[in-house]
C-alpha positions as CSV (number, residue, x, y, z in Angstrom):
1,M,-12.1,-12.3,-221.9
2,M,-11.3,-11.3,-218.4
3,D,-10.6,-15.3,-216.6
4,T,-12.9,-15.0,-213.0
5,Q,-11.1,-18.0,-211.9
6,L,-7.6,-15.6,-211.4
7,T,-8.6,-12.7,-209.1
8,V,-7.4,-13.2,-206.3
9,P,-6.2,-10.7,-203.2
10,L,-2.8,-8.9,-204.0
11,S,-1.5,-10.9,-201.1
12,N,-1.3,-13.3,-203.4
13,L,1.4,-11.6,-205.0
14,M,2.8,-9.2,-202.8
15,D,3.7,-8.3,-199.6
16,I,4.2,-4.6,-198.1
17,K,7.4,-3.0,-195.8
18,H,5.9,0.2,-194.0
19,G,8.9,3.3,-194.0
20,Y,10.6,4.5,-190.7
21,P,9.5,7.0,-188.4
22,F,12.9,9.7,-189.4
23,S,12.7,12.3,-186.2
24,S,12.1,15.7,-187.6
25,C,14.9,17.0,-185.7
26,Y,16.6,15.9,-188.0
27,F,15.1,17.7,-191.1
28,A,16.9,19.8,-192.9
29,D,16.1,22.8,-195.6
30,E,20.6,22.3,-196.9
31,P,21.5,19.6,-199.0
32,T,23.0,16.9,-197.0
33,G,23.2,13.2,-198.5
34,Y,20.3,12.1,-197.8
35,I,16.8,12.5,-199.3
36,L,13.1,11.4,-197.0
37,L,10.7,10.1,-199.9
38,T,7.7,11.2,-199.1
39,P,3.7,11.1,-200.4
40,R,5.1,14.9,-202.4
41,N,7.4,12.9,-204.3
42,F,5.2,10.7,-206.2
43,T,3.0,12.1,-209.5
44,K,-0.3,10.4,-210.5
45,D,1.9,8.8,-213.4
46,Q,4.0,6.4,-211.9
47,Q,6.9,9.0,-211.6
48,I,8.6,10.0,-207.9
49,F,10.8,13.7,-208.5
50,F,12.3,15.4,-207.0
51,G,12.4,19.7,-207.0
52,E,11.6,21.9,-204.0
53,N,9.9,19.6,-202.8
54,T,12.9,17.8,-201.2
55,T,13.3,16.9,-197.6
56,Y,17.0,16.4,-196.6
57,Y,17.4,14.4,-193.8
58,D,20.9,15.0,-191.4
59,G,20.6,12.3,-188.5
60,P,20.8,8.6,-187.9
61,V,20.0,6.4,-190.7
62,P,19.2,2.4,-189.7
63,E,20.0,0.1,-192.6
64,E,17.5,-1.8,-193.7
65,F,15.7,1.6,-194.0
66,I,17.9,3.1,-197.3
67,L,16.0,2.4,-201.0
68,D,17.9,0.2,-204.0
69,E,17.1,1.3,-207.6
70,G,14.8,-0.5,-208.9
71,D,12.5,-0.7,-205.6
72,L,8.6,-0.6,-205.7
73,L,6.7,2.0,-203.7
74,L,3.3,3.2,-202.8
75,V,1.6,5.8,-201.2
76,M,-0.5,5.5,-198.4
77,T,-1.3,8.8,-197.4
78,D,-2.7,11.5,-199.4
79,L,-3.7,15.5,-198.3
80,K,-6.3,16.1,-201.1
81,K,-9.6,15.5,-200.9
82,E,-9.4,13.1,-204.4
83,M,-6.9,11.4,-203.2
84,G,-5.1,11.7,-206.8
85,I,-2.2,9.7,-205.4
86,L,-3.2,7.1,-202.7
87,G,-1.8,3.9,-203.8
88,K,-0.2,5.3,-206.1
89,A,2.8,3.3,-206.9
90,A,6.0,3.9,-208.7
91,I,9.2,2.5,-209.2
92,L,13.0,4.5,-207.6
93,R,14.9,4.7,-211.8
94,R,17.8,7.2,-210.7
95,D,18.4,7.6,-214.6
96,Q,14.8,9.7,-214.5
97,L,16.3,12.3,-211.6
98,D,17.7,15.7,-211.7
99,K,21.6,15.1,-211.6
100,Q,21.6,17.0,-208.8
101,F,19.7,14.3,-206.6
102,S,21.4,11.4,-208.6
103,D,23.9,10.4,-205.9
104,K,21.7,10.7,-203.5
105,V,20.6,8.3,-200.5
106,I,17.4,7.9,-200.7
107,L,15.3,6.9,-197.2
108,H,12.5,4.3,-196.8
109,N,10.3,7.4,-194.5
110,Q,7.0,6.6,-193.2
111,R,3.9,7.0,-194.8
112,I,5.8,4.8,-197.7
113,G,5.0,1.0,-198.9
114,K,7.8,-0.8,-200.3
115,V,6.2,-3.9,-202.7
116,I,8.0,-6.9,-201.6
117,R,6.9,-9.5,-204.4
118,K,6.5,-12.9,-203.5
119,D,7.6,-14.6,-206.8
120,P,10.8,-13.7,-207.8
121,R,9.9,-14.7,-211.5
122,S,7.1,-11.9,-211.1
123,K,8.3,-8.3,-212.7
124,Q,7.7,-5.0,-210.7
125,T,6.9,-3.2,-213.5
126,F,3.4,-5.5,-213.7
127,L,2.7,-4.8,-210.6
128,M,2.9,-1.5,-210.2
129,Y,1.0,-0.9,-213.7
130,L,-2.0,-3.2,-211.4
131,L,-1.6,-0.7,-208.5
132,N,-2.2,2.1,-210.7
133,S,-4.5,0.6,-213.2
134,D,-8.2,3.1,-212.6
135,A,-10.0,-0.3,-211.1
136,V,-7.3,-0.9,-208.3
137,H,-6.8,2.9,-207.2
138,K,-10.8,3.4,-207.3
139,K,-10.3,0.1,-204.7
140,I,-7.6,1.3,-202.6
141,K,-9.2,5.0,-202.5
142,A,-12.5,3.5,-201.2
143,T,-9.7,1.6,-198.1
144,A,-9.3,5.1,-196.4
145,T,-10.1,6.5,-193.7
146,G,-9.4,10.4,-192.2
147,T,-11.0,13.3,-193.6
148,T,-8.2,16.1,-194.3
149,V,-6.1,13.8,-194.1
150,H,-6.7,10.1,-196.0
151,H,-5.2,7.2,-194.6
152,T,-4.9,3.1,-195.7
153,S,-2.5,0.5,-194.6
154,P,-0.8,-2.4,-196.0
155,D,-3.4,-5.1,-194.1
156,K,-6.5,-3.1,-196.4
157,I,-4.7,-2.8,-199.3
158,L,-3.1,-6.8,-199.5
159,N,-7.0,-7.6,-199.3
160,V,-8.0,-5.5,-202.9
161,R,-8.8,-8.4,-205.1
162,V,-7.2,-8.7,-208.6
163,W,-6.6,-9.8,-211.6
164,A,-3.4,-12.3,-211.5
165,P,-2.6,-13.6,-215.0
166,R,0.3,-15.9,-214.7
167,I,3.9,-15.2,-215.1
168,P,4.1,-15.2,-219.0
169,E,1.5,-13.1,-219.4
170,Q,2.1,-10.8,-216.4
171,K,6.0,-10.3,-217.9
172,K,4.5,-9.8,-222.1
173,I,1.8,-7.0,-220.3
174,A,5.0,-5.5,-218.6
175,D,6.8,-5.7,-221.2
176,I,4.1,-4.2,-223.6
177,L,3.4,-1.0,-222.1
178,S,6.7,-0.8,-220.5
179,E,7.6,-0.2,-224.6
180,W,4.6,2.6,-224.6
181,D,6.8,4.2,-221.0
182,R,9.5,4.9,-222.7
183,S,8.2,6.8,-225.9
184,I,6.1,8.9,-223.6
185,Y,9.9,9.6,-221.8
186,L,11.8,10.0,-225.2
187,S,9.1,12.5,-225.9
188,E,9.5,14.2,-222.5
189,R,12.2,14.3,-222.7
190,L,12.4,15.9,-226.4
191,I,10.1,18.2,-225.2
192,A,12.5,19.3,-222.5
193,A,15.4,19.7,-224.5
194,N,13.3,21.8,-227.3
195,Q,11.7,24.2,-223.8
196,Q,15.6,24.6,-222.5
197,K,16.6,25.7,-226.2
198,R,13.9,28.4,-226.1
199,K,15.2,29.3,-222.9
200,A,18.5,30.6,-224.1
201,L,17.9,31.7,-227.7
202,A,15.3,34.1,-224.8
203,Q,18.0,35.2,-222.5
204,K,20.4,36.1,-226.4
205,L,17.8,37.1,-228.0
206,L,15.6,38.8,-226.3
207,S,18.2,41.0,-224.4
208,G,20.3,42.1,-227.1
209,E,23.2,39.8,-226.7
210,E,22.9,38.1,-229.9
211,R,21.1,39.8,-233.1
212,F,20.6,39.1,-236.6
213,S,23.1,40.5,-238.8
214,A,20.6,42.8,-240.6
215,F,19.5,44.6,-237.5
216,S,22.5,44.9,-236.1
217,R,23.3,48.5,-236.5
218,V,20.4,49.9,-235.0
219,D,21.5,50.2,-231.0
220,W,19.1,49.3,-229.0
221,D,16.8,51.7,-226.3
222,Y,15.8,51.0,-223.1
223,P,13.2,53.0,-221.6
224,R,11.2,52.6,-218.7
225,I,8.3,50.6,-218.5
226,G,6.1,53.6,-217.3
227,E,7.3,55.7,-220.5
228,I,5.8,52.6,-223.1
229,A,2.9,51.8,-220.6
230,R,0.0,53.3,-218.6
231,P,-1.9,52.0,-215.2
232,I,-5.9,50.9,-216.1
233,T,-7.5,51.4,-213.1
234,E,-11.2,50.8,-214.6
235,R,-13.2,49.2,-212.5
236,N,-16.4,46.2,-213.1
237,S,-19.5,48.3,-213.5
238,G,-21.8,45.3,-214.0
239,N,-23.3,44.2,-217.1
240,S,-26.4,45.1,-218.1
241,R,-29.2,42.0,-218.3
242,D,-29.1,41.1,-221.8
243,E,-25.7,40.8,-221.7
244,D,-23.4,37.8,-220.6
245,P,-21.6,38.1,-217.0
246,L,-17.9,38.8,-218.1
247,P,-15.4,36.3,-217.2
248,V,-12.9,36.5,-214.4
249,L,-8.7,35.4,-215.4
250,S,-7.0,34.2,-213.4
251,C,-2.9,34.9,-214.1
252,T,-0.6,31.6,-214.1
253,K,2.6,31.4,-213.5
254,Y,3.6,29.7,-217.5
255,D,0.7,30.4,-219.1
256,G,-0.2,33.6,-218.5
257,L,-4.1,34.8,-218.4
258,M,-6.7,31.8,-218.0
259,D,-9.7,31.3,-217.8
260,S,-10.2,30.9,-214.0
261,F,-13.6,28.0,-213.9
262,R,-12.1,26.0,-216.4
263,Y,-8.3,26.0,-215.1
264,F,-8.8,25.6,-211.5
265,G,-12.2,23.2,-212.3
266,K,-14.5,25.5,-209.3
267,R,-15.2,28.7,-208.8
268,V,-12.1,30.1,-206.8
269,F,-12.9,34.1,-207.4
270,S,-15.5,36.1,-204.8
271,K,-19.2,36.2,-205.5
272,D,-19.1,39.1,-205.6
273,L,-17.3,41.0,-208.5
274,S,-18.2,44.8,-208.0
275,S,-14.5,45.3,-207.0
276,Y,-13.1,43.1,-209.8
277,K,-10.5,45.5,-212.3
278,V,-11.4,44.9,-216.7
279,V,-8.7,44.1,-217.9
280,R,-9.7,44.3,-222.3
281,R,-8.3,42.5,-225.4
282,G,-4.8,43.6,-225.4
283,G,-3.9,44.7,-222.1
284,F,-1.7,43.5,-219.9
285,A,-2.4,42.3,-216.1
286,Y,-0.1,40.8,-212.6
287,A,-0.4,39.1,-209.6
288,T,0.9,42.0,-207.4
289,N,2.2,40.0,-204.7
290,H,2.6,37.3,-206.8
291,I,4.7,38.8,-210.0
292,E,7.9,37.3,-208.9
293,E,7.0,33.9,-209.3
294,G,6.2,34.4,-213.5
295,S,2.7,35.6,-213.4
296,I,2.2,38.4,-215.7
297,G,-0.5,37.9,-218.6
298,Y,-1.1,39.4,-221.9
299,Q,-4.9,39.2,-222.4
300,N,-6.1,38.0,-225.7
301,L,-8.9,36.0,-224.6
302,Y,-11.8,38.2,-224.6
303,D,-13.0,41.1,-225.9
304,K,-13.1,42.3,-222.1
305,A,-12.4,40.3,-219.2
306,L,-12.1,40.4,-214.9
307,V,-9.0,40.3,-212.9
308,S,-8.7,40.3,-209.2
309,P,-8.2,43.6,-207.3
310,M,-5.6,43.0,-205.9
311,Y,-3.8,42.7,-209.7
312,T,-2.4,44.7,-211.3
313,V,-3.5,46.1,-214.8
314,F,-2.2,48.1,-217.7
315,E,-1.7,49.2,-221.1
316,T,1.5,49.6,-223.9
317,S,2.2,52.4,-226.0
318,D,2.1,52.1,-230.0
319,R,6.0,52.2,-229.0
320,I,6.5,48.6,-228.7
321,V,4.6,45.4,-229.6
322,D,2.7,43.7,-227.2
323,E,4.0,40.4,-228.2
324,F,7.8,41.4,-227.8
325,L,6.9,42.9,-224.3
326,Y,5.6,40.1,-222.8
327,L,8.4,37.7,-224.3
328,V,10.8,39.3,-222.4
329,L,8.9,39.9,-219.2
330,K,7.9,36.1,-219.2
331,T,12.4,35.9,-219.2
332,S,14.1,34.1,-216.2
333,R,15.8,37.1,-216.1
334,Y,12.8,38.9,-215.3
335,R,11.6,37.0,-212.9
336,H,14.3,37.7,-210.5
337,I,14.1,41.5,-211.8
338,F,10.9,41.5,-210.3
339,A,11.9,39.6,-207.2
340,A,15.0,41.9,-206.8
341,N,12.5,44.7,-206.9
342,T,10.2,43.1,-204.5
343,N,11.8,42.8,-201.6
344,A,13.5,46.6,-202.3
345,S,9.5,47.8,-202.5
346,V,8.3,49.7,-199.5
347,N,4.9,50.8,-199.6
348,R,4.0,47.3,-199.5
349,R,5.6,44.2,-198.1
350,G,5.6,41.7,-200.5
351,S,4.2,43.3,-203.6
352,L,5.2,45.2,-206.3
353,R,2.9,48.1,-207.2
354,W,3.1,50.3,-210.7
355,K,5.0,52.7,-208.8
356,E,8.1,50.4,-208.6
357,F,7.0,47.9,-212.1
358,A,6.9,51.2,-214.3
359,G,10.8,52.2,-213.1
360,I,11.9,48.7,-214.6
361,R,14.0,49.6,-217.9
362,V,13.3,46.4,-221.1
363,P,15.0,45.9,-224.2
364,L,13.0,47.9,-227.2
365,P,14.8,47.2,-230.8
366,P,13.1,49.1,-234.3
367,R,9.9,47.7,-234.9
368,E,11.0,45.4,-237.5
369,E,13.9,43.7,-235.4
370,Q,10.7,43.5,-232.6
371,E,8.0,41.6,-235.5
372,T,11.2,39.1,-236.4
373,L,11.5,38.2,-232.7
374,I,7.7,37.0,-232.4
375,R,7.8,35.0,-235.5
376,V,11.1,33.2,-234.0
377,F,10.0,32.3,-231.1
378,S,6.3,32.2,-232.3
379,V,7.4,29.2,-234.4
380,I,9.5,28.0,-231.7
381,D,6.2,27.7,-229.6
382,R,4.0,26.0,-232.2
383,E,6.8,23.4,-232.2
384,I,6.9,22.6,-228.4
385,S,3.1,23.0,-228.1
386,L,3.1,19.9,-231.1
387,L,5.2,17.9,-229.0
388,G,3.0,18.3,-225.8
389,K,-0.2,17.7,-228.0
390,Q,1.7,14.1,-229.2
391,Q,2.7,13.6,-225.5
392,L,-0.5,14.2,-224.2
393,A,-2.1,11.3,-226.8
394,L,0.0,9.1,-225.9
395,S,-0.2,9.2,-222.6
396,R,-3.7,8.7,-223.3
397,Q,-4.2,5.9,-225.5
398,K,-0.9,3.7,-223.4
399,K,-3.4,4.6,-220.5
400,G,-6.7,3.2,-222.4
401,L,-4.3,0.0,-223.2
402,M,-3.0,-0.2,-219.8
403,Q,-7.2,-0.7,-218.6
404,K,-7.4,-3.8,-220.7
405,L,-4.3,-5.3,-220.4
406,V,-4.4,-5.6,-216.9
407,S,-8.1,-5.8,-216.0
408,G,-7.7,-8.8,-218.3
409,Q,-10.1,-8.3,-220.9
410,W,-7.6,-7.7,-223.8
411,R,-5.0,-11.2,-223.3
412,V,-1.7,-11.4,-224.6
């Protein structure tokens, strides 16, 4: 049971140091030795990451704003309405960064707070879990000002009241939750390793670079897409009063076609669906303006659904197995091919119309070999999916445990 006498303002436990306003005139797109830490580098699950969101810096650097391994940092500005990362905290751990970023000097930028413990015996990890708990996060969001850009400040955060047990219990809580985080981290690494193996296999097996011995005597064909598929231009004619409205699908980079409303959690498509295209079960659709990002999908969700009029819809002939073609078109090799053809297209800048798409060649093994490859990747994908579900279950269990421990509902 929670001891209410242990409820104190955060200022009893820590201070917050402001970041430095590094001049944007020294920001760089190309890699340098310095990286600016920004709110975009924080995730909702207490991690710092760098990727396409990296801001490099090539200017003067005050020594006191160079971050060290193990620093506890939190976000004080959030651009999104739900303020998912405002007040969220993460510990800088270089061993969890991609190799290309692990040796960079990371700079303490403005809008990021650096937590300084009042009691050196306390653990950074306990403060991180405390700040990231639902109850504390909700209180920090309540301190925000601004409508488009949401801000808070060190003083406002430090006035938030929290449950603060004695140092020995803080350490126990931090140790328990750290073990859960380690299990989650190892699970994520295992998933990433399996995804990397799948990618390598796809590059070899789906290109014909490596083949199963049982099929190696028969050469593959390489027809153009237009030789094995045809465009579909059916438009939404509207449903009768007795029929439910057709679902609207959106094409995602990684998961293909998804129910738009369920995926985004809100309506992002037009109210007027009269010009929307029909994609039937067994059809393909791709985002004409974004296919180079991998936005192509196979429709196996509904008998009939709708997609944006900006999409291209097509169906295949019986020369190729749909699932095999989908595996091929979702590889990184074909994303590069799409990008090259998009850049070369003269019909419309930044798009890949059917004429250019239909000219792209694809591998066409014998049907039995196609079906074998489909089974191989189906097994791999099921394993990755199962690992993902296990990782999600671990994360949810850890989150529930964290709420109980850092609020004092459960004592250790």
